[in-house]
TORPA-4810 file (N, C-alpha, C, O; in nm, 3 decimals):
<nodes>
NODE_1_5.215_3.406_-0.504_5.260_3.544_-0.492_5.206_3.629_-0.606_5.152_3.737_-0.583_M
NODE_2_5.220_3.580_-0.729_5.171_3.655_-0.845_5.019_3.666_-0.840_4.962_3.770_-0.874_V
NODE_3_4.954_3.558_-0.797_4.808_3.560_-0.787_4.761_3.666_-0.688_4.665_3.738_-0.716_R
NODE_4_4.828_3.676_-0.574_4.792_3.777_-0.474_4.818_3.918_-0.526_4.742_4.010_-0.497_N
NODE_5_4.924_3.934_-0.602_4.954_4.065_-0.661_4.843_4.105_-0.758_4.796_4.219_-0.754_L
NODE_6_4.802_4.012_-0.844_4.693_4.042_-0.937_4.563_4.069_-0.863_4.487_4.157_-0.903_F
NODE_7_4.536_3.996_-0.757_4.415_4.018_-0.677_4.419_4.157_-0.613_4.317_4.226_-0.611_A
NODE_8_4.534_4.197_-0.562_4.549_4.329_-0.501_4.528_4.439_-0.605_4.457_4.536_-0.578_F
NODE_9_4.588_4.425_-0.720_4.574_4.524_-0.826_4.429_4.532_-0.874_4.375_4.641_-0.890_I
NODE_10_4.367_4.415_-0.896_4.228_4.412_-0.941_4.135_4.474_-0.837_4.044_4.549_-0.873_A
NODE_11_4.157_4.444_-0.710_4.076_4.503_-0.603_4.092_4.653_-0.596_3.995_4.726_-0.576_G
NODE_12_4.215_4.700_-0.613_4.238_4.845_-0.613_4.171_4.914_-0.730_4.112_5.021_-0.713_G
NODE_13_4.179_4.854_-0.847_4.113_4.911_-0.965_3.961_4.909_-0.946_3.893_5.005_-0.981_I
NODE_14_3.908_4.800_-0.891_3.764_4.789_-0.867_3.719_4.897_-0.769_3.620_4.966_-0.794_F
NODE_15_3.790_4.912_-0.658_3.754_5.013_-0.559_3.762_5.154_-0.616_3.675_5.237_-0.590_G
NODE_16_3.867_5.182_-0.692_3.880_5.314_-0.755_3.766_5.338_-0.853_3.712_5.448_-0.862_A
NODE_17_3.730_5.233_-0.928_3.619_5.245_-1.022_3.487_5.274_-0.952_3.406_5.352_-1.002_G
NODE_18_3.466_5.212_-0.837_3.344_5.239_-0.759_3.338_5.385_-0.715_3.233_5.448_-0.722_L
NODE_19_3.452_5.436_-0.671_3.455_5.575_-0.627_3.435_5.672_-0.743_3.353_5.763_-0.734_L
NODE_20_3.508_5.651_-0.851_3.501_5.742_-0.966_3.363_5.738_-1.031_3.312_5.842_-1.075_V
NODE_21_3.302_5.620_-1.039_3.173_5.606_-1.107_3.055_5.659_-1.027_2.947_5.681_-1.082_S
NODE_22_3.075_5.680_-0.898_2.965_5.727_-0.814_2.886_5.617_-0.748_2.783_5.643_-0.686_G
NODE_23_2.933_5.492_-0.760_2.860_5.380_-0.700_2.863_5.383_-0.547_2.783_5.314_-0.484_M
NODE_24_2.952_5.459_-0.488_2.953_5.471_-0.342_2.870_5.590_-0.295_2.857_5.613_-0.175_T
NODE_25_2.815_5.666_-0.388_2.729_5.780_-0.356_2.585_5.729_-0.351_2.524_5.703_-0.455_N
NODE_26_2.532_5.715_-0.231_2.399_5.656_-0.215_2.290_5.736_-0.285_2.194_5.678_-0.335_T
NODE_27_2.304_5.867_-0.291_2.203_5.949_-0.358_2.203_5.922_-0.509_2.097_5.919_-0.571_E
NODE_28_2.320_5.903_-0.566_2.330_5.875_-0.710_2.268_5.738_-0.741_2.197_5.723_-0.840_K
NODE_29_2.296_5.640_-0.657_2.241_5.505_-0.680_2.090_5.507_-0.665_2.019_5.449_-0.747_V
NODE_30_2.039_5.573_-0.562_1.895_5.579_-0.544_1.829_5.660_-0.656_1.715_5.632_-0.693_Q
NODE_31_1.900_5.759_-0.710_1.850_5.832_-0.826_1.840_5.743_-0.949_1.748_5.758_-1.029_G
NODE_32_1.934_5.650_-0.965_1.931_5.554_-1.075_1.811_5.461_-1.061_1.747_5.425_-1.160_W
NODE_33_1.781_5.422_-0.938_1.671_5.329_-0.914_1.534_5.395_-0.917_1.433_5.326_-0.927_L
NODE_34_1.528_5.527_-0.908_1.401_5.601_-0.904_1.353_5.629_-1.046_1.353_5.744_-1.091_D
NODE_35_1.312_5.525_-1.117_1.274_5.536_-1.258_1.151_5.624_-1.277_1.142_5.694_-1.377_V
NODE_36_1.058_5.622_-1.184_0.935_5.699_-1.199_0.941_5.836_-1.132_0.842_5.908_-1.130_F
NODE_37_1.055_5.871_-1.077_1.070_6.001_-1.012_1.178_6.083_-1.080_1.175_6.104_-1.201_G
NODE_38_1.273_6.128_-1.001_1.384_6.210_-1.052_1.497_6.116_-1.094_1.598_6.104_-1.025_D
NODE_39_1.479_6.050_-1.209_1.570_5.946_-1.254_1.703_6.003_-1.299_1.707_6.103_-1.370_W
NODE_40_1.812_5.939_-1.256_1.948_5.977_-1.295_2.005_5.863_-1.379_2.045_5.761_-1.324_D
NODE_41_2.010_5.879_-1.512_2.053_5.768_-1.599_2.204_5.750_-1.610_2.249_5.664_-1.685_P
NODE_42_2.285_5.828_-1.538_2.430_5.824_-1.558_2.493_5.690_-1.521_2.598_5.655_-1.575_T
NODE_43_2.432_5.616_-1.431_2.491_5.487_-1.394_2.476_5.383_-1.506_2.536_5.276_-1.498_L
NODE_44_2.398_5.414_-1.608_2.390_5.325_-1.724_2.527_5.313_-1.790_2.560_5.208_-1.845_A
NODE_45_2.607_5.419_-1.784_2.741_5.413_-1.841_2.831_5.321_-1.758_2.919_5.255_-1.813_F
NODE_46_2.809_5.318_-1.627_2.883_5.225_-1.541_2.845_5.082_-1.578_2.932_4.995_-1.590_V
NODE_47_2.717_5.058_-1.597_2.669_4.926_-1.635_2.730_4.883_-1.768_2.779_4.771_-1.782_L
NODE_48_2.726_4.973_-1.866_2.786_4.943_-1.996_2.935_4.921_-1.987_2.990_4.835_-2.055_G
NODE_49_3.000_5.000_-1.902_3.144_4.985_-1.884_3.183_4.855_-1.818_3.298_4.812_-1.827_G
NODE_50_3.089_4.791_-1.751_3.115_4.660_-1.691_3.077_4.547_-1.785_3.149_4.448_-1.795_A
NODE_51_2.966_4.562_-1.855_2.917_4.454_-1.940_3.001_4.438_-2.066_3.030_4.325_-2.106_I
NODE_52_3.040_4.546_-2.130_3.115_4.535_-2.256_3.249_4.462_-2.240_3.275_4.369_-2.315_L
NODE_53_3.333_4.501_-2.144_3.459_4.425_-2.130_3.435_4.279_-2.091_3.509_4.191_-2.134_P
NODE_54_3.333_4.254_-2.009_3.304_4.117_-1.969_3.259_4.034_-2.088_3.294_3.916_-2.097_M
NODE_55_3.182_4.092_-2.178_3.140_4.020_-2.298_3.261_3.980_-2.383_3.264_3.871_-2.440_A
NODE_56_3.359_4.068_-2.390_3.481_4.037_-2.465_3.557_3.922_-2.398_3.603_3.830_-2.465_I
NODE_57_3.569_3.927_-2.266_3.638_3.821_-2.192_3.565_3.688_-2.209_3.629_3.585_-2.230_V
NODE_58_3.431_3.689_-2.200_3.355_3.565_-2.220_3.382_3.508_-2.358_3.396_3.386_-2.373_W
NODE_59_3.390_3.594_-2.458_3.416_3.547_-2.594_3.550_3.475_-2.603_3.560_3.367_-2.661_H
NODE_60_3.653_3.536_-2.546_3.787_3.476_-2.556_3.808_3.358_-2.462_3.896_3.276_-2.486_F
NODE_61_3.729_3.350_-2.355_3.748_3.238_-2.262_3.663_3.116_-2.297_3.683_3.009_-2.239_S
NODE_62_3.571_3.130_-2.391_3.487_3.017_-2.430_3.574_2.905_-2.487_3.655_2.927_-2.576_T
NODE_63_3.555_2.787_-2.434_3.630_2.670_-2.481_3.759_2.646_-2.407_3.821_2.541_-2.427_G
NODE_64_3.801_2.737_-2.322_3.923_2.715_-2.244_3.889_2.648_-2.112_3.784_2.674_-2.053_R
NODE_65_3.976_2.562_-2.067_3.954_2.494_-1.940_4.013_2.574_-1.823_3.964_2.565_-1.711_A
NODE_66_4.118_2.652_-1.851_4.187_2.725_-1.744_4.212_2.870_-1.786_4.217_2.903_-1.904_R
NODE_67_4.227_2.954_-1.684_4.259_3.094_-1.710_4.408_3.108_-1.743_4.483_3.010_-1.734_S
NODE_68_4.449_3.225_-1.781_4.591_3.250_-1.813_4.679_3.223_-1.692_4.793_3.178_-1.706_I
NODE_69_4.626_3.250_-1.571_4.702_3.227_-1.448_4.693_3.082_-1.399_4.752_3.048_-1.297_L
NODE_70_4.620_2.997_-1.472_4.615_2.855_-1.439_4.498_2.811_-1.354_4.488_2.693_-1.321_G
NODE_71_4.409_2.902_-1.316_4.294_2.865_-1.234_4.184_2.806_-1.322_4.167_2.846_-1.437_A
NODE_72_4.111_2.711_-1.266_3.997_2.653_-1.337_3.885_2.756_-1.345_3.864_2.833_-1.252_D
NODE_73_3.813_2.755_-1.458_3.696_2.839_-1.468_3.582_2.772_-1.394_3.573_2.649_-1.393_F
NODE_74_3.495_2.850_-1.331_3.380_2.788_-1.264_3.286_2.729_-1.367_3.281_2.773_-1.481_P
NODE_75_3.212_2.630_-1.325_3.114_2.568_-1.415_2.997_2.662_-1.441_2.974_2.757_-1.366_G
NODE_76_2.926_2.635_-1.546_2.808_2.716_-1.578_2.698_2.686_-1.477_2.678_2.571_-1.438_R
NODE_77_2.626_2.789_-1.436_2.514_2.765_-1.344_2.397_2.699_-1.417_2.388_2.703_-1.539_P
NODE_78_2.310_2.640_-1.338_2.190_2.578_-1.396_2.106_2.686_-1.464_2.087_2.794_-1.407_A
NODE_79_2.055_2.657_-1.583_1.978_2.760_-1.655_1.831_2.765_-1.611_1.740_2.756_-1.694_P
NODE_80_1.808_2.778_-1.482_1.671_2.785_-1.433_1.663_2.889_-1.321_1.762_2.922_-1.257_R
NODE_81_1.544_2.938_-1.301_1.520_3.033_-1.193_1.470_2.955_-1.072_1.353_2.915_-1.067_L
NODE_82_1.557_2.934_-0.977_1.518_2.863_-0.856_1.479_2.960_-0.746_1.498_3.081_-0.758_G
NODE_83_1.425_2.906_-0.639_1.382_2.991_-0.528_1.500_3.063_-0.464_1.484_3.176_-0.418_H
NODE_84_1.619_3.001_-0.461_1.735_3.068_-0.402_1.772_3.193_-0.480_1.802_3.296_-0.420_N
NODE_85_1.769_3.186_-0.612_1.802_3.302_-0.695_1.698_3.412_-0.678_1.734_3.529_-0.666_L
NODE_86_1.572_3.376_-0.678_1.466_3.477_-0.666_1.470_3.545_-0.530_1.465_3.668_-0.522_V
NODE_87_1.479_3.468_-0.423_1.482_3.525_-0.288_1.607_3.610_-0.269_1.600_3.721_-0.216_I
NODE_88_1.721_3.559_-0.312_1.844_3.635_-0.300_1.840_3.765_-0.378_1.888_3.868_-0.329_G
NODE_89_1.785_3.761_-0.498_1.775_3.882_-0.580_1.682_3.985_-0.517_1.711_4.104_-0.518_S
NODE_90_1.572_3.939_-0.461_1.478_4.030_-0.396_1.543_4.096_-0.275_1.531_4.217_-0.256_V
NODE_91_1.612_4.017_-0.193_1.678_4.074_-0.075_1.789_4.171_-0.114_1.802_4.278_-0.055_L
NODE_92_1.868_4.133_-0.215_1.973_4.222_-0.263_1.913_4.353_-0.312_1.960_4.460_-0.277_F
NODE_93_1.809_4.344_-0.393_1.745_4.463_-0.448_1.683_4.551_-0.342_1.689_4.673_-0.351_G
NODE_94_1.624_4.489_-0.239_1.566_4.567_-0.130_1.674_4.646_-0.056_1.658_4.764_-0.028_M
NODE_95_1.784_4.579_-0.026_1.893_4.648_0.042_1.953_4.759_-0.042_1.983_4.868_0.008_G
NODE_96_1.971_4.732_-0.170_2.028_4.831_-0.261_1.936_4.951_-0.275_1.982_5.065_-0.275_W
NODE_97_1.805_4.925_-0.287_1.709_5.033_-0.303_1.689_5.115_-0.178_1.676_5.237_-0.185_G
NODE_98_1.687_5.049_-0.063_1.665_5.121_0.063_1.784_5.205_0.105_1.768_5.317_0.154_L
NODE_99_1.903_5.152_0.087_2.023_5.218_0.137_2.104_5.283_0.026_2.169_5.385_0.048_V
NODE_100_2.100_5.226_-0.094_2.178_5.281_-0.205_2.318_5.223_-0.212_2.404_5.277_-0.281_G
NODE_101_2.341_5.114_-0.141_2.472_5.048_-0.144_2.454_4.899_-0.166_2.354_4.840_-0.123_L
NODE_102_2.550_4.839_-0.234_2.557_4.694_-0.243_2.692_4.655_-0.181_2.766_4.744_-0.141_C
NODE_103_2.726_4.528_-0.171_2.843_4.488_-0.094_2.975_4.558_-0.130_3.045_4.605_-0.040_P
NODE_104_3.009_4.565_-0.257_3.136_4.630_-0.296_3.144_4.775_-0.252_3.238_4.812_-0.181_G
NODE_105_3.049_4.859_-0.292_3.051_4.998_-0.249_3.039_5.016_-0.098_3.093_5.111_-0.043_P
NODE_106_2.968_4.926_-0.030_2.957_4.936_0.115_3.094_4.923_0.181_3.126_4.997_0.273_A
NODE_107_3.172_4.830_0.132_3.308_4.813_0.186_3.396_4.931_0.146_3.475_4.980_0.227_I
NODE_108_3.383_4.976_0.021_3.464_5.088_-0.027_3.432_5.217_0.048_3.519_5.303_0.060_A
NODE_109_3.310_5.233_0.097_3.270_5.358_0.162_3.280_5.353_0.314_3.233_5.445_0.381_S
NODE_110_3.338_5.248_0.369_3.340_5.234_0.515_3.416_5.348_0.585_3.384_5.384_0.698_I
NODE_111_3.516_5.403_0.518_3.595_5.508_0.584_3.525_5.643_0.587_3.563_5.729_0.667_T
NODE_112_3.425_5.663_0.503_3.358_5.793_0.504_3.206_5.782_0.507_3.137_5.883_0.494_Y
NODE_113_3.153_5.663_0.523_3.009_5.642_0.521_2.939_5.682_0.649_2.816_5.681_0.655_G
NODE_114_3.014_5.717_0.753_2.953_5.754_0.880_2.890_5.636_0.951_2.911_5.521_0.913_G
NODE_115_2.812_5.666_1.052_2.748_5.561_1.132_2.651_5.479_1.048_2.643_5.357_1.066_L
NODE_116_2.578_5.543_0.958_2.484_5.471_0.873_2.554_5.367_0.787_2.503_5.256_0.769_G
NODE_117_2.671_5.402_0.733_2.747_5.307_0.651_2.797_5.190_0.732_2.797_5.076_0.684_G
NODE_118_2.840_5.216_0.854_2.888_5.109_0.941_2.774_5.017_0.982_2.790_4.895_0.983_I
NODE_119_2.657_5.075_1.014_2.540_4.993_1.050_2.500_4.906_0.932_2.469_4.788_0.951_V
NODE_120_2.500_4.962_0.810_2.466_4.884_0.692_2.566_4.771_0.673_2.527_4.657_0.647_F
NODE_121_2.695_4.801_0.684_2.798_4.699_0.664_2.784_4.587_0.766_2.793_4.469_0.731_L
NODE_122_2.762_4.622_0.893_2.744_4.519_0.996_2.617_4.437_0.971_2.618_4.315_0.990_L
NODE_123_2.510_4.502_0.927_2.387_4.430_0.894_2.408_4.336_0.777_2.357_4.224_0.776_S
NODE_124_2.484_4.382_0.677_2.513_4.300_0.560_2.594_4.177_0.600_2.565_4.066_0.554_M
NODE_125_2.694_4.196_0.686_2.776_4.082_0.731_2.690_3.985_0.813_2.703_3.864_0.798_V
NODE_126_2.603_4.039_0.898_2.515_3.952_0.977_2.425_3.871_0.884_2.403_3.752_0.906_A
NODE_127_2.372_3.935_0.781_2.289_3.864_0.682_2.367_3.755_0.612_2.313_3.646_0.587_G
NODE_128_2.493_3.782_0.579_2.576_3.681_0.513_2.603_3.561_0.605_2.612_3.448_0.558_M
NODE_129_2.615_3.588_0.735_2.639_3.479_0.830_2.513_3.395_0.853_2.522_3.274_0.873_L
NODE_130_2.397_3.459_0.849_2.270_3.390_0.873_2.221_3.318_0.747_2.149_3.218_0.757_V
NODE_131_2.260_3.367_0.630_2.206_3.317_0.502_2.220_3.166_0.482_2.124_3.103_0.438_A
NODE_132_2.335_3.103_0.513_2.342_2.957_0.489_2.237_2.878_0.566_2.179_2.784_0.513_P
NODE_133_2.212_2.915_0.690_2.110_2.845_0.769_1.971_2.868_0.713_1.890_2.776_0.706_G
NODE_134_1.943_2.991_0.673_1.813_3.023_0.614_1.796_2.948_0.482_1.688_2.896_0.453_V
NODE_135_1.902_2.942_0.403_1.894_2.871_0.275_1.865_2.722_0.296_1.784_2.663_0.225_R
NODE_136_1.931_2.664_0.393_1.906_2.522_0.423_1.760_2.501_0.461_1.698_2.405_0.416_T
NODE_137_1.707_2.590_0.542_1.567_2.579_0.584_1.473_2.595_0.466_1.376_2.521_0.453_R
NODE_138_1.500_2.692_0.379_1.415_2.714_0.260_1.422_2.591_0.169_1.319_2.550_0.114_I
NODE_139_1.542_2.533_0.152_1.555_2.412_0.070_1.475_2.297_0.129_1.415_2.220_0.054_D
NODE_140_1.473_2.284_0.260_1.395_2.179_0.325_1.245_2.198_0.303_1.173_2.103_0.275_Q
NODE_141_1.200_2.322_0.316_1.058_2.352_0.297_1.020_2.331_0.150_0.912_2.279_0.122_V
NODE_142_1.108_2.370_0.057_1.078_2.354_-0.086_1.073_2.208_-0.127_1.004_2.172_-0.222_A
NODE_143_1.146_2.122_-0.057_1.151_1.980_-0.091_1.024_1.906_-0.046_0.996_1.796_-0.092_A
NODE_144_0.948_1.968_0.044_0.828_1.902_0.097_0.715_1.906_-0.003_0.606_1.855_0.024_I
</nodes>
């Protein structure tokens, strides 16, 4: 019960932060990505506002086996750049650059994103459903 309450509160704060920061405004996001054109650097403050608190949390969580709520911390990822990371990053970046939305803001903007937002969200969900099969196939090809 407490875990669900914290999840609800965290999700609400995250969604509000996306709206307030402009991350659901596709023009603002595409302006951030347009480094060689009409660049809008304001999302750098959003990036800093996410990285700084996370750095503090990482500092205090180092050496702990469990969170304050009793959940296990996930293990550290492998320190290598594999094909899954590269392909996933490229696909994520292409979607973000073309549309100006990533998964969190896409869900947050569903009520006012119009038909384009709904098409993007449905395409994103379809990609998520297809991804495990594609990943398995890529892993098989890479193993050859």
